[in-house]
C-alpha positions in Angstrom: 131.0 124.3 90.7 131.5 122.6 94.1 132.2 126.0 95.7 129.1 127.6 94.1 126.9 124.7 95.2 128.3 124.9 98.7 127.6 128.7 98.8 124.0 128.2 97.5 123.5 125.4 100.0 124.7 127.7 102.8 122.3 130.4 101.7 119.4 128.0 101.6 120.2 126.8 105.1 120.4 130.4 106.4 117.1 131.2 104.7 115.4 128.1 106.2 116.8 128.8 109.7 115.6 132.4 109.5 112.1 131.3 108.5 112.1 128.8 111.3 113.3 131.3 113.9 111.4 132.1 117.1 107.7 132.8 116.4 105.6 135.2 118.3 102.9 133.6 120.4 99.3 134.2 119.5 97.3 135.7 122.4 93.5 135.4 121.9 90.6 137.0 123.7 87.2 135.6 123.1 83.9 136.4 124.7 82.2 133.4 126.4 78.9 134.6 127.8 79.6 137.7 129.8 83.3 136.7 130.4 86.3 137.1 128.1 88.7 134.1 128.0 92.3 134.8 127.2 94.6 132.0 125.8 98.3 131.9 124.7 98.7 129.6 121.7 95.5 127.9 122.6 96.4 127.3 126.3 94.5 129.0 129.1 95.9 132.1 130.6 93.2 134.2 132.3 89.5 135.1 132.3 88.0 138.6 132.7 84.9 138.3 134.8 82.9 141.6 134.5 80.8 141.0 137.6 81.6 138.7 140.6 79.3 139.9 143.3 79.5 143.5 142.2 83.2 143.7 141.2 85.1 143.1 137.9 87.9 140.6 138.5 90.5 138.5 136.6 90.2 134.8 137.5 91.6 132.2 137.1 95.1 133.2 136.1 97.4 130.4 134.9 101.2 130.9 135.3 104.1 129.7 133.2 104.1 126.2 134.9 100.5 125.6 133.9 99.1 126.1 137.4 96.9 128.8 138.9 98.8 131.5 140.6 96.1 133.5 142.4 93.8 132.4 145.2 90.7 130.6 144.1 88.5 131.6 147.1 85.8 132.9 147.1 85.2 131.9 143.4 86.4 128.3 144.0 88.8 126.3 146.1 92.5 125.8 146.0 95.3 124.1 148.0 96.5 125.8 151.1 93.8 128.5 151.1 92.1 130.1 154.0 88.5 131.3 153.6 89.2 134.8 154.9 88.6 138.3 153.3 85.9 137.3 150.9 86.5 140.6 149.1 90.0 139.5 148.0 89.1 138.3 144.5 92.2 137.1 142.6 93.0 140.4 140.7 90.9 143.5 141.0 90.8 147.3 141.4 88.6 148.9 144.1 89.1 151.3 147.0 87.9 151.5 150.5 86.8 155.1 150.7 85.2 156.8 147.7 83.0 159.7 148.9 82.8 157.8 152.2 81.7 154.5 150.6 83.7 151.3 150.6 84.0 149.7 147.2 86.8 147.5 148.7 84.3 145.2 150.5 80.7 146.4 149.9 79.6 148.7 147.1 79.2 147.9 143.4 81.3 148.6 140.4 79.0 147.9 137.5 80.2 146.8 134.2 78.7 149.0 131.5 80.1 147.6 128.3 83.1 146.1 126.4 84.7 148.8 124.3 87.2 146.4 122.7 88.0 142.7 122.7 91.0 142.1 120.5 93.4 139.2 119.7 96.9 139.2 118.2 100.5 139.3 119.4 98.8 140.7 122.5 95.2 140.5 123.6 93.4 143.6 124.7 90.2 144.1 126.7 88.8 147.6 127.2 85.7 148.1 129.4 83.7 150.9 130.9 82.4 150.7 134.5 80.3 152.7 136.9 80.9 153.0 140.7 77.5 153.0 142.3 76.3 153.9 145.8 73.7 151.6 147.5 70.9 153.9 146.2 72.2 153.5 142.6 73.8 157.0 142.4 77.0 157.0 140.3 80.0 158.2 142.3 82.5 158.0 139.4 83.2 155.9 136.4 86.3 154.3 134.9 87.7 153.0 131.6 90.1 150.1 132.1 92.4 148.6 129.5 93.9 145.1 130.2 96.6 144.0 127.8 97.7 140.3 128.0 101.1 139.2 126.7 104.0 136.8 127.0 107.8 137.1 127.1 109.4 133.7 126.8 107.5 131.6 129.2 106.7 134.5 131.5 103.2 136.0 131.2 102.0 139.5 132.0 99.0 141.6 132.3 99.1 145.4 131.9 96.3 147.0 133.9 95.7 150.7 133.0 92.6 152.4 134.5 91.4 156.0 134.3 88.9 157.2 137.0 86.7 160.1 136.0 84.5 162.4 138.1 81.5 162.4 135.8 78.7 163.5 138.0 80.3 165.7 140.7 83.2 165.9 143.1 84.8 162.6 143.9 87.1 162.0 146.9 89.3 159.0 147.2 89.9 158.9 150.9 93.0 158.0 153.0 92.7 154.3 153.9 94.9 151.3 153.7 92.0 149.3 152.3 92.8 149.5 148.6 93.5 149.7 145.7 94.9 147.6 142.9 95.0 144.1 144.5 96.2 140.6 143.9 95.7 137.7 146.3 98.4 135.1 145.7 97.9 131.3 145.7 97.6 129.9 149.2 100.9 128.0 149.0 102.8 131.1 148.0 102.1 133.0 151.2 105.0 134.2 153.3 103.3 132.5 156.3 103.0 129.1 154.5 105.1 126.1 155.2 107.5 126.2 153.4 107.1 130.0 153.3 106.9 132.3 150.3 108.8 135.5 150.2 108.1 139.2 149.5 110.8 141.5 148.1 110.6 145.0 146.7 112.8 147.2 144.5 114.4 148.7 147.6 115.5 145.3 148.9 113.0 145.2 151.7 111.5 141.8 152.4 108.4 140.2 153.9 106.8 142.3 156.7 109.3 145.1 156.1 107.9 145.7 152.6 104.5 146.7 154.0 103.7 150.4 153.8 106.8 151.2 151.9 107.2 153.0 148.6 108.7 151.0 145.8 108.7 150.8 142.0 107.9 147.1 142.1 107.2 144.3 144.5 107.6 140.6 143.9 105.7 137.9 145.8 107.2 134.5 145.3 106.7 131.0 146.6 105.9 127.4 145.7 102.9 126.3 143.5 102.6 122.5 143.0 106.3 122.1 144.1 107.8 124.7 141.8 108.9 128.3 142.8 107.1 131.0 140.9 106.5 134.7 141.4 104.0 137.4 140.8 105.5 140.9 140.4 103.5 144.1 140.2 105.4 146.9 138.4 104.3 150.5 138.9 104.7 152.6 135.7 106.4 156.0 136.3 103.5 157.8 134.6 101.0 156.2 137.1 99.3 158.4 139.7 101.7 159.1 142.6 104.5 156.9 141.4 106.2 155.2 143.2 103.2 153.9 145.1 102.9 152.6 148.7 102.3 148.9 149.0 99.6 147.2 151.2 101.4 143.8 150.9 100.8 141.3 153.6 102.6 138.1 154.6 99.2 136.2 154.5 98.9 136.7 150.7 97.3 140.1 150.0 99.3 142.1 147.5 98.0 145.6 146.8 99.3 148.9 145.4 97.8 151.8 147.3 98.8 155.4 146.8 96.2 156.8 149.2 96.7 155.1 152.6 99.3 157.5 154.2 97.5 157.7 157.5 98.2 154.0 158.1 101.4 153.8 156.2 103.2 156.9 157.6 102.4 156.6 161.3 103.1 159.4 163.8 102.9 162.1 161.1 100.1 164.5 160.2 99.4 163.3 156.7 96.5 163.0 154.4 96.7 160.7 151.4 93.3 161.5 150.0 92.8 163.0 146.6 89.8 164.9 145.3 88.7 165.1 141.6 86.6 168.0 140.6 83.8 167.4 138.0 85.4 166.3 134.7 88.8 165.6 136.2 90.6 162.2 135.9 93.4 160.2 137.4 95.2 157.3 135.8 96.9 154.2 137.3 99.2 151.9 135.4 100.6 148.5 136.5 102.1 145.5 134.9 101.6 142.1 136.6 104.3 139.7 135.7 103.9 135.9 136.3 107.3 134.3 136.2 109.3 131.2 137.2 111.7 131.3 140.2 112.5 134.2 142.4 112.9 137.9 141.4 116.4 137.2 140.0 115.4 134.1 138.0 112.3 136.0 136.8 114.5 139.1 136.0 112.0 141.4 137.6 114.3 144.4 137.8 115.1 144.1 134.1 111.4 143.7 133.3 110.7 147.0 135.2 113.5 148.8 133.4 111.9 147.8 130.1 108.3 148.5 131.2 109.3 151.9 132.6 110.6 153.0 129.2 107.2 152.5 127.5 105.5 155.8 126.7 102.0 155.7 128.2 
């Protein structure tokens, strides 16, 4: 009898422990006015802003320590920030030469509609947008899918965007001014005191990582006294993987597969790409917000897992 009771007790304990095992975080996306607010288990993570002076952006973005990890300016103010490059808006996708027009710093990407806003183990936001010339003529359009998730205390955003030439030929020109950008928090910059650090998948660091091809880049530094990092991972199915990186020690952090004239100096190259009517090109990135440096944040391992996903 004693043995049987012990066995039954053991089974009950196992069942209870199994039921009380690690639970999956709830990631919610809810519209608030024209924005969508994303939370993890009720705590703020990010906000999708469909129009900040003519550009869809994600801001603010709260990292695993509970502090903002991208620059607040020009949307707000944050510690250690310089009020330069007003077109660097937290997290965004634009380009500096589309049919000769600069969407990087002037022209408008107009939010057309939300296709999907969904909560669950991951939150998903799907939008449609038009790239407009000053006279209102559409140059191209896009559908972008942002998926928000968490892995332990790390947080991530998958950013998938398909550009379509809907109304005619579209040329994305060769310029370093682009394309998928993040501006890190002011205290994380490699030029701050104490300095942050840039490192890529090839082991190149700081200024040596600029204009190089890499599968991923990690920008790490202090936020409110704790070392954190932002890694951008380039999916192998993304247009022109592995991309070149327009990553600067002053805090700009951008994947740019087009800017060969600036990146590969002394060679006759042309990084532009032309879409004929009806053609598309797709870019895929994961932005990982983690504690510590690239080793503590297991960035290489995160890329290995992400690269296996079928897109």
